[in-house]
C-alpha positions in Angstrom: 87.4 114.8 87.2 90.9 116.3 87.5 93.3 114.8 90.1 95.7 116.8 92.2 93.2 119.2 93.5 92.0 118.8 97.1 88.4 117.9 97.7 87.4 116.4 94.4 88.8 112.8 94.6 86.8 109.9 95.9 87.5 106.2 96.0 90.8 106.8 94.3 91.9 103.2 95.1 89.6 102.4 92.2 89.2 105.6 90.2 92.6 107.2 89.9 93.7 107.2 86.2 97.4 106.8 87.0 99.0 104.6 89.8 101.5 107.4 90.4 100.9 110.6 92.3 99.8 111.9 95.7 96.2 111.6 96.9 94.0 114.5 98.0 91.0 112.5 98.9 89.2 113.2 102.2 91.2 111.2 104.8 88.1 110.2 106.6 86.3 108.5 103.7 86.6 106.5 100.6 88.1 103.1 99.8 91.1 102.5 102.1 93.8 101.0 100.0 97.3 101.4 101.5 98.4 105.0 100.9 95.4 105.3 98.5 97.3 103.3 95.9 95.4 101.7 93.0 93.8 98.4 93.8 94.8 96.1 91.0 95.9 92.5 90.1 97.7 93.8 87.0 101.4 93.7 87.8 102.9 94.7 84.5 105.3 97.7 85.0 104.7 97.7 88.8 107.7 98.5 91.0 106.3 97.5 94.3 103.1 95.7 95.3 101.6 96.1 98.7 99.7 93.0 99.8 97.8 92.0 102.9 98.0 88.7 104.7 95.2 88.6 107.3 96.4 85.5 109.1 96.8 85.0 112.9 96.3 81.2 113.4 100.0 80.9 114.4 99.9 83.3 117.3 101.0 82.1 120.8 99.1 84.6 122.9 96.5 87.2 122.0 95.0 86.8 118.5 93.6 89.6 116.3 96.3 90.3 113.7 94.1 89.0 111.0 92.6 92.5 111.2 96.0 94.1 110.9 96.0 94.7 107.1 92.7 96.5 107.2 93.7 98.7 110.1 97.1 99.6 108.5 95.3 100.6 105.3 92.9 102.8 107.1 95.6 104.4 109.2 97.6 105.2 106.1 94.9 107.4 104.6 96.5 110.5 106.2 99.9 110.1 104.6 99.6 110.2 100.8 98.6 113.9 100.5 102.3 114.9 100.8 105.7 113.4 100.1 107.3 111.5 103.0 109.0 114.1 105.2 112.8 114.5 104.9 113.5 111.9 102.2 114.0 114.4 99.4 111.9 112.5 96.9 108.4 111.2 96.5 108.1 107.5 95.9 104.4 107.7 95.4 104.9 109.9 92.4 108.1 108.6 91.0 107.3 104.8 91.1 104.5 102.5 90.2 103.3 101.3 93.6 100.0 99.4 93.8 97.8 97.7 96.4 97.5 94.1 95.2 94.9 93.3 97.8 94.9 90.4 100.3 96.0 86.8 100.0 93.0 84.6 99.4 93.1 81.5 101.5 90.7 79.1 103.3 91.0 79.9 107.0 89.8 76.4 107.9 92.6 74.7 106.0 95.6 76.0 107.9 97.8 73.3 106.5 97.4 74.8 103.0 98.3 78.3 104.1 102.1 78.3 103.9 102.1 77.2 100.2 99.3 79.6 99.3 101.3 82.5 100.7 104.6 81.4 99.1 102.9 81.1 95.7 101.2 84.5 96.1 104.5 86.2 96.8 106.2 84.2 94.0 103.6 85.5 91.5 104.4 89.1 92.4 108.2 88.5 92.3 107.9 86.7 89.0 106.3 89.8 87.5 109.3 91.8 88.4 107.8 93.7 91.4 108.9 93.8 95.0 106.6 93.3 97.9 105.6 95.2 101.1 103.4 92.7 103.1 101.0 93.8 105.7 100.4 91.2 108.4 99.1 89.1 110.0 101.3 87.4 112.6 105.0 86.9 112.2 104.7 83.4 110.9 103.9 84.9 107.5 107.5 85.9 107.0 108.6 82.3 106.6 106.6 81.5 103.4 107.5 84.9 102.1 111.2 84.2 102.6 110.8 80.9 100.8 109.6 82.8 97.7 112.3 85.4 98.0 115.1 82.9 98.5 113.9 81.0 95.4 114.6 84.1 93.4 117.6 85.8 95.1 119.2 83.0 97.1 119.7 83.2 100.9 118.9 86.8 102.0 120.2 89.0 104.7 117.4 89.8 107.1 117.0 92.8 109.3 114.4 91.9 111.9 113.0 94.5 114.3 111.4 92.5 117.1 111.0 92.0 120.9 111.4 88.3 120.3 114.0 86.3 118.3 111.4 83.9 116.9 114.2 81.2 117.1 112.4 78.7 119.3 113.6 75.3 118.3 111.1 73.5 116.1 112.0 70.8 113.7 108.4 69.6 113.0 107.6 70.7 109.4 103.9 70.5 110.1 103.9 73.1 112.9 102.9 76.7 112.1 104.1 79.0 114.9 105.0 82.7 114.8 107.7 82.0 117.5 109.7 79.6 115.3 109.6 81.2 111.9 113.2 82.5 112.0 114.5 79.2 113.3 113.0 77.4 110.4 114.1 80.1 107.9 117.7 79.7 109.0 117.5 75.9 109.1 116.0 75.9 105.6 118.9 78.0 104.3 116.6 80.9 103.4 118.6 83.4 105.5 122.3 84.2 105.5 123.0 84.4 109.3 126.4 86.1 109.0 124.8 89.2 107.4 121.5 89.2 109.3 120.6 91.2 112.4 117.8 91.2 115.0 117.1 94.7 116.5 115.2 95.4 119.7 115.3 91.9 121.2 114.4 91.8 124.9 113.3 88.2 125.6 115.6 85.3 126.2 117.0 83.1 123.4 119.4 80.1 124.0 120.9 80.1 120.5 120.8 82.9 117.9 122.0 80.5 115.1 124.7 82.9 114.0 122.5 86.0 113.7 123.9 89.3 115.1 121.8 90.9 117.8 121.4 94.5 118.8 119.1 94.2 121.8 116.8 96.9 123.1 119.3 97.8 125.9 122.0 98.4 123.4 119.8 100.5 121.2 119.0 102.7 124.2 122.7 102.8 125.2 124.4 103.7 121.9 121.6 105.5 120.1 119.9 105.0 116.8 122.6 106.4 114.5 125.2 104.0 115.9 122.7 101.2 115.6 122.1 102.0 111.9 125.9 102.1 111.3 126.2 98.6 112.8 123.4 97.4 110.7 125.0 98.7 107.5 128.3 97.2 108.4 126.8 93.8 109.0 124.4 93.7 106.1 126.6 95.6 103.6 125.2 95.5 100.0 123.8 92.0 100.2 120.2 91.4 99.1 118.2 92.2 102.1 114.7 91.6 103.5 113.4 93.9 106.3 110.8 92.4 108.7 109.2 94.8 111.2 107.3 93.2 114.1 105.3 96.1 115.7 106.2 94.8 119.2 109.7 96.1 118.6 108.2 99.3 119.7 107.5 99.8 123.4 103.8 99.0 124.3 103.5 102.6 125.4 103.6 103.5 121.7 102.2 100.3 120.2 99.8 98.5 122.6 97.8 96.8 119.9 99.9 93.6 119.5 99.6 90.1 120.8 102.8 89.7 122.8 103.8 93.1 124.1 107.1 93.5 126.1 108.3 96.5 128.0 111.5 98.5 127.5 111.0 98.6 123.7 112.1 101.0 121.1 110.7 104.5 120.7 109.3 105.9 117.5 112.2 108.3 117.3 114.7 105.5 117.5 112.9 103.5 114.8 112.5 106.5 112.5 116.2 107.5 112.7 117.4 103.9 112.2 115.2 103.3 109.2 116.2 106.7 107.7 119.9 106.0 108.2 119.6 102.7 106.3 119.0 104.5 103.0 120.9 102.8 100.3 120.7 99.2 101.6 120.0 96.6 98.9 116.4 96.0 100.1 114.4 93.5 98.1 111.2 93.6 100.1 109.7 93.8 103.6 106.8 93.4 105.9 105.0 95.0 108.9 103.5 92.4 111.1 101.7 91.7 114.5 99.4 94.7 114.4 96.4 93.6 116.4 94.0 96.6 116.4 91.5 95.2 118.9 93.8 95.8 121.8 94.3 99.5 120.9 91.1 101.7 120.9 93.2 104.8 120.0 94.5 103.3 116.7 98.0 104.5 117.5 99.5 101.0 116.8 98.2 101.0 113.3 99.4 104.5 112.8 102.9 103.5 113.8 102.7 100.5 111.5 101.5 102.6 108.5 104.5 105.0 109.0 106.9 102.1 109.2 105.3 100.9 106.0 106.0 104.2 104.3 109.6 104.2 105.4 110.1 100.7 104.0 108.6 101.9 100.7 111.1 104.8 100.7 114.0 102.4 101.4 112.9 100.1 98.6 112.5 102.9 96.1 115.7 104.6 97.1 117.4 101.4 96.1 115.6 101.5 92.7 116.7 105.1 92.2 120.3 104.1 92.8 120.0 101.4 90.2 118.4 103.8 87.7 114.9 102.2 88.0 113.0 105.5 88.5 
């Protein structure tokens, strides 16, 4: 069976002979890995591993993000038959990107979850690959940052979100998606002076030194100016990009647990992410997709496109370092 010809591929997540290359499998069938990448636990030579974390026991309102990774993979099936528009390169062909599958954990032993996730990400990083994580609620970013900080030191974080996730919480036993950034800063995982939260539109008493570009400012100054501010603040420091889907207005992404009006538009997000090309991105995530609240599937489609843009940002950085 020859690959590269429309209509003759099937289950390419398991059958493709090479992790690189576009996919011409029928979009409506087959095994739904993210962007039809190879499912594998072999990390040798891998540039970027996509992994799912189907966890939502830390949510404060509507649950359902445990089904997010599956929905994001399914929604991504339309994208890998052509290079990402406007980037000028094809990361799916030029880099080894795989789907590492989901984190295995016991849903009934929530207390064990943070360490299980930290170790999972540390394994991938230890093999020399970066990660794109499909959530899951936003708590998952905290254990991920623990693994990243152990390798890179405190990171700059670009967080797209309606909420700051900075609710005070000094109880190490609590697992709460609204406190993950508070704990990340307090633990020294994040460099506040070079970190930014974008799209915020809920109250926060103390941003702990993080810069904020709230939704009103995004609407006022426009996405290119926002990207310029982000680049100025973050510079070339090692950076992690976390995208909570509720950064988008619920008109565009209703399938999430804590929707807030006056959010960002897809155009604003697309322009900002594209304008960040060249940042020193070490990894990222797309979280809080809860497909049960969106019968149209548009929320997962938005998340899958954000995921592709994060892959492009990560791989652009590899290109600039001569890693292609």
